[in-house]
N, C-alpha and C positions, 0 to 999 in steps of 0.2 A: 458673533456667537451669543446666544441668549443666556442671561445671567440667571442662575438658580436661586430662588428664594425659598428658604426653609425656616419654619417658625413652629415653636411649641408653646401652646398656651394652656392654662388650667382654668376651668370654669366650674361654677357650683351648680349642682342640680337641685335647686331649692324646691322644686315641685315634688321631690321624693325624699322628704326628711325622715331620719331615723327617730326612734322613740326617745333617744337622749338629746335630741335637738340638733345633732350634727347632720350634715348633708353630704352626699357623695361628691367626689371631685371628678370632673370629666377632663380627660387629656385630649386636646385637639392638635392634630398634626396638619400643618398647611405647607404644601409643596407646590410652588408655581400656581397658586390659586386653587389647587385641588385639596380637599379636606378628607381626613379620616379620624375617627374618634373611638375612644374606649374608656371605660370607667377604671379609675385608679383603685388601688387596694386600701387607700386611706380616705378618711372623711374629716370634716372640720366644721366647727360652729361658725355660721355666717358672720357672727359679730366679731370673730377673731381672724377675719380674712380681708386682705387688701387686694382687690382685683387689679389695680393698676400695676402693682409690683409682682403679682402672681405669687404672693408669699403669705404665710401665716403671721399674724401680728404677735408681738411680745417676745419675751426671752425665756419663756417657760420651757421645761424639758420637752413637753409634747409639741410645742411650736418649733423648737429646734429640730426635733426628730422628723417632723413633717417636711420642713424645708430641706433637710438633708435628703430625704426620700425623693422629693421633687427634683432636686439637682441630679440625683442618681438616674431618675427616669429620663431626663434630658440627655445625659451622657450616653445612656444605653440606646436611645433612639438615634443619636448621631452615629453610634457604632453600627446600628442596624442598617442605616443608609449606606455607610462605607462598605459594610459586608456585602450588600447587594451589588454594589459597583464592582467589587473585586471578584465576585462570583459570576459576573456577566448577566445578572438578572435585572430586568427592567426596574428602575427606581421610581416608584410611585408612592403616594401617601399611604395607600392601602397596603402595599407590599412592605413598607417600612413598619407599619403597625403589626402586620401579620408575622413578619420576621422577628420583631421584638417579643411578641406573645408566643412564638413558637408554632404558629399556625402556617402550614404550607398550602397557601391558596394559589400560588403561581405554579406553573409547570416547570418542574426541575429537570434539567437536561442531564441525562446519565451517559456514561461511556457507551453502553450498548445501544441506547436509543439513537445516539449520534452515529455509531458504526452501522447500525441496521438501516438508517436512513440513507447513508452513503451507499451501502450495498444494493438497496432497492433501486436507487437511481442508476447505478452502474448496470444492474440487470436489465433495466429498461432500455439501455443504450448498447446492448450486445449487438454487434454487427454495424453499429453506427459510431465507431470510434473505440470500442472496447471488445475484447474477446472473452469467451467464457473462461479460458485458462487464467486470465488476469483476475476475474471475479472469484475463481476458486482459490487463488492465493490469498485474497482478502478474507474469504470464509475460513481458511486455515489459520490466518492471523487472529481472527476473532475467537476461534476455538482455543488457541493457545492463551489468549487473554483471559478467557473464561476459566481455564484450568488454573492460571496464575492467581486470579482474584479469589477463587474458591480455596486455594491453598493458603494464600497470604491473609485474606480478610474473612474467610468463611462466609462469603456472600456470593450472590449471583450477578450483582451489578454494583456500581458505585457512582456517586455524583461526578460529573465530568470535571468539576473544579479540583477534585482530589488527585487528578492525574498530573503530578508535578515531576520535578527532576528526580526525586527519590523514587517515585513510582516507576519511572522509565528505567532508572539504574537497576532496580530490583527485578523488573520484568526481563531486562537483558540478562541478568545473572541467572534467572529462572530458566530461560531458554538454553543457555549454555550448560548449566549444571544439571537441572532436573530433566530437561528434554534432550540433553546431549546433542544439541544442534550446532553445526559448525559456524564459523565467523560469517561467511558470506550470506548464508541463509538467514542467520540472525539479523544481519544488517537489513536484508530485504523485508523481514517482518517489522522491524522498527521503522523503516521507511513507509510501510503501509500504514502503520499507526500514526506516523507523522503527517501523512496526507489527511487523515480524518481530523487530527487535531488542528491542522492549518485551516481546514474548512470551518471548524467550530470557532476558531479564533476570529476568522473573517466575518462570521455570523454574529459575533459578540457574545458567544456562550462562555468563553473563557478569556481571562485577561491576558494570558501569555501562553504561547505554544512552547512547552518545555523541550521540544526536539528541534526548535528553530536554530539554536546555537550549537547543537551537537554535531560534531564531525563524524560521520559514519564511513569507515574505511573498508572498501572491498579489496581483499587480498588477491594477488595474481595467483591463478591456479594452472596446473599443467593439464590442459584440456586434451583428452585422448583423440587420436585419429588413427586410421589404418594405414600402414605403410603399403608399398606396392605388392609385396609378397602376400600380406594378409588379405588385401583387397582381391588379389587374383584367386586366393584359396576360397574365399567366399563366393566369388563369381563362378567358379567351377563346381561348387557344391550343389548337388541336387537332393532335395528332401522329398521323401515319399509321403510325408504328412503335409497335406495341402495348406494347413494353417501356417506352418513354418516356411513353406516355399513362398507363399504370398508375402509374409513378413520380410523374408530375405530380399525378394524383388523390390518391395517398397523401399527398403533401406538402401539397396544398391542404386535405385533411381535417384534418391536424394544424394548419394555419393557422386553421381555423374552429372547432377544438375545444380547442386548447392542449395536446393529449395529447403526451407524450413518445413517441419512436419505439417503444420496447419496449412501451409500453402500447397504442398504436394497433395495433401488429402483433398483439398478443394479444387484441384486442377480439373478444368473442363476443356472441351474441344474449342471453346471460344478463346482460350488462352494460347492456342497454337496458331501460327501462321507460317506460310511457306513463301520464301523469297523467289525472285525471278530465276535464281540459279538452282532452285529446287531444294534449298536448305530449310529445314523445319526449325523454327524458333519458338521459345516460350516467352511470352510478354505478359506479365501480370503485376499487379500492385500488391506488395506485401501486406498481409493483414495486420502485422504488428506495428510497422512503422509508416505504412502507406507510401513507401518509396517503391519506384518501379524497378523490376528486374527484367533484363533482356538477356536471354540465354540461348545460344545455338545448341540444338540437341546433338549430343555425341551419339555415334552408332549404338553404343551399349545402352544408352537411355532409350533410344528409339525402339530398340529390339524388345525392351521390357514393355513399352506401351503396346507394341504390336502383339505381344504375347497375350494381352488381356483384351484384345479387340472384341471377343465374343462373350466376355464375362458379364454376368447380370448387373454389375455395378454401372455398366455403360447406360443401362436403361434409366438410371437415376441421374444421369448427366455427368458423372465423374469418370475419370480415366483409369484410376487404380483403386483396388480395395485396400482400405486402411482401417484398422481398429482404432480404439482410443489411444492417446499417447501413452497412458499408463500401461495398458495391455501390451502395446508394441514394445515398450522398454523391457517388460517382463519376458516376452518371447525372445527378444534379442539376447538376453542373458543365456537362454537355453541354446540359441543358435551359436553363440560364441563358444560355449562349452563343447558343442558337437564338432565345431571347426578347429578346436585347439587354439582359439584366440583368447589370450589372458586379459586383454584390455576390457574395460567396462563399456560395452556397446550401448549407446543411447541414440535417439533420433538426432540429437545435436552433434554427435560424433560424426555422422554422415556429412554434415555441413562443413566441419573442420577437415574431413578427408578430402572433400572437393577442393577446398581452398589450398590445401597443402600438397597432398600427394597427386591429385589429378591435374591441377593447373600450375601452381607456382613452381613445383618441382620439375615441370616440363616447359619451363621458360615462358609461361603466359604472364604478361605484365601485371603488376599490382593494380594498375588502373583498370584493366579489363576485368580482373577478378572482382574488384570493388563494384563495378557496374553490374556484373552478373549476380552478385550477392545482394544487390539492392541497398548498399550502404550509402549514407549521406556524406561520409567522410572516409578518406583512405586510411585514417588513423584507426577506424573501426576494423578495417580489413586486416591491419597488422596484428590485431589480437588473434585472428584466425591463422595467420601465416606462421609457419615454422621453417627453419632452415634445416633441411635433412643432411645427414652425414654424406649421403651419396652426392648431393648437390655441392657440398663443400669440396669433396674429393674431386669431382669433375672439374670444378673451376680451378682448383689448385693444379690439376694436371695441365689445364690450358695455360696457366701461369708458368708452369715449369718449362713448357715449350717456348714461351716468349722470352724468359730470362736466359741470357747467354753468358753469364759470368763463368769464368774458368776457375773452378774451385782449387785447382792445383797451383795457381799463381800466388 
């Protein structure tokens, strides 16, 4: 490792004397052979200066004052160098001088310059490892950060080095109190910020990532799913409004296939194949995780596909008409109300319904459900799985027939 050499020397500018005979003092910073200079605020008579010691001669009040000032300059230049290091700014002789003088000649990295650079790079990789939904979540995080900084600091941006543990704690409190955001969503926003800070840390823009040692806990939530009766009610419902009928069919298709919203929306004929036995399967790589899903089509799902065989969406290459995820969730609330379903219907609710009501409740193995959902681990599948009261009752009835203890003995 190369040793850093840092030196401060004071030189006299004898070619530019003042009328009183004194000359300006030039402060020279030398760092690893690189030089930067500026003129000090004091001057001295050349006859009262010792160039070897870089000090004014004598014990007069003016000599002592000048030497004290020069010691102060040296200390402040050392502080300037250390400050640059802590702020993740390149340490050069010129930057040490400019930082001491209060001149910002280097490019200061701010929170939003770092976040915008992250978002621009992610935008360029949409479809190449990232989805637009993920980018939207980062846009939302940035908007919350902007609201927080305007509220807390009355500014539109702050230097990146000011994002410390106190900033993170205050931002978390702001999300929970001012924005009234729940724990799990708050944690997701903090993780988004943490990713940007990690990249900034690795690039040397900050000395420490304040979120690197913070444990962010996601709370278990009761994810809704449709039971058999509710699923049947929705399946039997016919809407005269075409918009609602299409949303209902799209939702039911996800209920009977387990596909996530984005995967069902992007489903094309290329994702379907027919086995030698005549069974139609879906085989596609999940956009979110890049894991493969292999799903035999149930008759209910195939009937929905057949229903839209002549729909204009087929000319675009897709099999079913889907709106945006946001619009679909809004329409699903309207559908739930018309069907008398009190649960919060979302596109993700369909995936949980497939895992629980359609498959596991009908004795499909956890391993098979995991493969169809495209999970990399069966532990992920267990998050979706619920034990229904009907399943418990059925299994206990079977146990009752097996146990032959005489309760009268």
